[in-house]
N, C-alpha and C positions, 0 to 999 in steps of 0.2 A: 255862933258857930255850931253849937249843938243843935239849934233849930234847923239850920241848913242841912246838917247831916241827917237829921230825922226825916226831913222832907225828901231828901234824895233817896233814902232807904225805902220810904213809902212809894215813891215814884217807881223805883226799880221793881218792887213787889208787884205794883199795878201793871207793869209791863210784862213781868215774868209769868204771872198767873195765867193770863189769857194765852200766852204762848204755850204753856204747859198743857192747858186745856185743849188747845187746838191740836197739839201733837198727839194727844190721847185719842183723837178721832180720825187720825190719818191712817192710810194704808200704804204699804210699800208698793210703788209703781212697778217695780221689777217682778212682783208676784201677781198683783191684781190685773196687770195689763197683759198677762200671758194667756194665750189660747193653747190648750193641750189636747192633742188628738191621740186617743187611745184606740187600739185595734185588738179585738178579741177574736180568736180563731180556735177551732178544735185542735187538740194536740197533734203535732205532726203535719199540720196544714200551713203552707206558706203562701204569700201573695205571688201570683204568677208573673205579674208585670207591675211597673210603677203605677200607683193609684194616687190621683190628685183630688183633694177635698177642699172646697171653697167655703169661706166664712164671710158673711156680709154684715155691714153696720148700717142700720136704719135709724135716721135721726128721730129722737123721741122727746126732744125738749128737756125739761127738768121736771121730774115726778109726773111724767106723762103729759105735761102741758107745754106751752110755748117756751122757747129758750129764754133764759133770764134777761130781763129788761128789753125783750123783743129783739135781741141782737141776732144777727145771722148765725145759723147753726153750721158749724164747720163740717166739711165732707171728709169721710174716711173711705179710702178705697178698700175693696175686698181683699182678703188674705188667702193665699193657698198654702196648704201643707201637703207634702208628698210623702207617701208611704212607699219606700223602695221595694223593688222586686226581691223576693226571698225573705221578706219580713215574717216573723213567726208570732205566735200568740203572745200577748203581753207587750207588743210593740207600742212605744209612746214617742211622740214628737211634739215640739212646742214652737210657737211663734210669738214674739213679744212685739206688741203694737205701740209701745210707749214712744218710740221715736216718731211714729206716724201721728200720735197725739200732739207731740210738741210742734210738728209741722202744721197740723190743723189749727193749733192755737194761734198761729200767726197768719192765718188767712185773713183777707181783707174784711173788715166789718165785724170781727169776732170780739166780743167783750169778755172780760175776766169773769170768773164765776164757774158754777157747775154746768156741765153739758152732758146729756144722756144719749146713749144709742142702744137699740135693741140688737143684740148679737145672736145670730143664728147660722146654722150650717145649711148650705144649699142642698136641697133634696131633688134629685133628678125627676123630671116629670115626663111621662106619666107613671113610670115604674119607681116606686119608693125604695125598692130593693134591687136596684140595677146591679147586674153582674154578681149577685149573691151577697150584696152588702145591705144590711139593715141599718138605717141611719138613726142617729140620736136627734130627736126633735126638740130637745131642751133649748130654752132661750134664756138669755141673761140681759140685765141692764148693766152697761158699762158707763160709769159716771167718772168723768175726768174733770178735775178742778183746775181751771186756768188762772194764772196769777200775772198781774202787771209786772213789767220789768222793774228792777231796782237799779238805779244808777250805779255804775256806768253801763250795766247791761242794756241791750236794746230789744232783745227778743222776749216774748211772753214765755213763761215757764209752766210746767205741769207738776206742782209739788206733790200731789198724791192722787191716787185713782182708787175707786171703789167698784166692787162687783156685787150685784144683788140677783137672787133668784126671781123669776117671774112666775107668779102663781095663777095668772089668768090664762085662758086658752087663746091660741092664735086668732086674731081678728077681733077679740073682745076689746072694748074701750070703756073707760080708760084702762090702761095697763095697770095691773095690780102688782106692786113690788113686794117681794117677800124678804127673807133673811139675807143679811150680808154674808158673803163668802170670803174665806181667807186663802183659798187655793186657786184663785183665778177662774178661768172659764174652762170647764172640763167637758169634752165631748167624747163619748165612747161609741164606736161603731162595731158591728159584729159581721164577720166575713164567714159565711157558711155556704159555699157554692155547691150545687149538684154537678158532678163531673161524669164524663163518659158518654158515649153514643153507641149505636148498634155496630158501627165500624171501628170505633176505638173504645172498647169496653172499659168500664171502671175497674173490673176485676176479671181475671182469667185464671181458670184452674185447668191444668193440662196433665196428660198421662203419656208415658213412653215406657216400653220394656227395654231394659239395658242389657246386662250381662246374660250370656247364653241365649240371646235373642233367636238365633237360627233354630233352636230346639223348642222354642216357646210356642204355645198356642196364642196367636196374635188376636184371636177373637175372645180372649179372656176378658170378662167384664169385672172391673174393680169397683167396689161400692164406696160411696162418699156421703157424708152428711155435712152440710155447710150451714153455720149459724151466724147471722149478721146482726150487729148491734149498732144502732145509730149513735152519733156523738151525744154527749151530755148537754144539758141546757147551758147557755152562756148569757152573761149579763145579769144585772140586778136593777130592781126598781129604784128610783123613778125613771131610770134610763131604759133602753130597750132590753127585752129578754127574748131570746130565740131558743126554741127547742127543735132541733133538726129531727126529721122523721124519715123512715125508709119509704121507698115508692109504694104506691097502691092505696086503695081505700077498702077496708081499713089498712093502716100503715103496715107494711111488710107483706102485703098480698100482691104478688106480681110474678112474672115468668122470666126465665132465662133460657138460652138455647144451647144445644150441643152441636158443634160443627167439627169438621176435620181441622187439625192444627196446621193449616197452610195459609198462604198469602191471600187466597181468595175466599176463605171461609166456606169451603164446600160443605154442603149439607151432609150430616152424618147419617148412616143407615139406621133404620128402625130395627130391622132384623139382623141380629148378630149371632152367627153360629147356630141358627135355627131358633134363637130366643128373641122374643120381642121386648124391646125396652123403649120408653118414651124419650124423644130428643127435645121436647119442650118440657122444661122443669118448672114446677109450680112451687113458689115460696108462700108459706103461711106463717105469719108472725115472724118473718125473717129467717125461717128455717126450711131447708129442702134436702131431700135425699135423691141421689142420682147415681148412674153408673157410667164409667168411661172405659173405653178400650184403648189399645195402643194407637197413638197418633191422633187422638181426639182432645177436645177441650170444651169446657163450659164457659160461656160468655155472659157475664152479668153487666148489662148495658150501662145503667145509670145508678149512681149512689151518691149520698151526701159525702162530701170530702170529710175525712176523719172517721168514717165508718170503720169499725173493727170487726174481725171475724175469727171464728174457730172452725177449723176444717179437719174432719176425722176421716181417714181412709180405713175401712174395715179390713180385717185380716183375710188374706187369700193364701191358700195352701201352696207351698213351695216358692212363694215370692217374698222377698224382703223389700219393704218400701223405704225410699229416701225422698227428700223434698228440698227445694230451694225456694225461699220466699223473697220476692222482690217488691220493694216499696219505693215508688218514684224512680224506678230505674236503678235503685241501689239494692244490692243483695244483702240480706240480713241473715246472719248465721248464729247457731247456738241457741240456748234457752234465752227468752221464752218462745222463740219462733219455731224451733224444732229441736228434739232431743239429740244430743251428741254423746256417744255414738248412736247411730240410728238403730231401730229395732231389728230383730232377727227374722228369719224365714217364718212365714205363717203368723206374723204378728201385725197388729194395727199401728197406725202412726197418726198423731195429732199435731197440727201446727197452728200458729196464730199469726195474725198480720193485721194490717190497716191499709185503707185506701187513702193515699196521700196525693197531693197535687201541688206542684211548684211551677212548672214551666209549660204546661199544656200537653205534656206527653203522659198519657194515661197508661203507663206500664206498671201496673200493680198486678202481681201474679203469684201463684203457688204452683210450681212445676214439679210433678211427681215422677220419679223414675223407679221402676220395680225391677229387681234383679232375680232371675230364675235360679233356683237352687241347683247345685251340682249333685251328681249321684255317685255311689260307691260300687265299683265293679271288682269282684274277687279280691277285696282288700285294698285295692288301689284307688285313690281318690282321683277321679277323672271328670273333667267338665262334661256336663250333659249336652254334648254336641253330637249331632248325627254323624258328622264326618269322622270325628274322633272315635266314636263307637264303632262305626263301620270298619275303620282301619284296625281297631283292636280286635274285632271279630275275625277279620281276614287273617290277622297275624296268628290268632289262636287256631283257626282252621288249618293254616299252613303248617304249624307246628304239629298238630294232630295228624295231618296227612304224612309228614315226614316220619313220625313215630310209627304210623301204621305200615309204611313201606319197609322200615327197618325191621319191624317185627316179622313181616312176611318173608324178608330175605333170611332172617335167622331160622324161621320155620322150614324154609325150603333148602337150607344148606345141608349137604350130605353129612352123615354122622362119621366121626373119625374112626 
């Protein structure tokens, strides 16, 4: 009896130890069979429409060779992951192919054992950065271990899945398999589109005279300095790294135009009040100075999405500046975009903003309105308005006339 118990114990240990050893080498199919799509974008930039990304599975046998025992290699269909419109930086979505692996395991002629696929993302041809997307060309080995059914089951199972880095370049044979991964298959794409055209500018700076406009000199030229900063670099090695740059060669050397702020973009005059000023504005290193008068605007045609800017309007005597900053059609108020309350008469105004893009409408703007100062007449605070002043002068003249006539009557009256 003791001998029988001893033999049973040894047998149980003999069975248990391999099982434990096997368990130590397995991976969780729920993790290893997951494809994760990560999207990086500059701050404030969203996807304008749904974006579909496709991942393919190329049979690779086992360790780069033929399938185990010469068995047929199962087929896995491509997988799509959709990044919805309006997605922002840091977006992540997943697709688990474990169910597809179970189906593949039961295709005709497939044997139990490990089967490999090279997993890669489809990169559009010929443009590898279609629509502003830089693709992750990383490849992985997806190794699924198929197991024969155990009665009473009838379908083959996939007890565990492994994922390995590929260290060889695309097209090299044999495929060189690197380290095992524990976070599945990670693909990170970077979305940094250039936005805007000559007819739908990426950024618009406009000028209008507001309060006391009838008394204002509409040819007043208001000075501006615009400083543009491209978005920061995105991504990390070994995946893609993208550093957006401003237009021009060298970067930040380009021109913008001044037009009338109307529907047709009428050319703005070069001569204003007898003073010549350029209507083609040159940027150097992303910085330009220019002048706008009432009813004009500066059009910066094309910029990388996520470009930020600082815009300074210099001081103009008797005018108080205000501004409304619009990003993606949304008005932004208060600090850091513009100070609240705004500066007083004869003071400068600085605003900040960004060139954002979500739905294809390039309505990023900084609209400046300057109010003309009122004047003080004989101690009364009266608007600097020509009509008001004329009425006031007429009233004073009338009073003086009546006083003069009264004085004359008094002087001509007979003495008592």
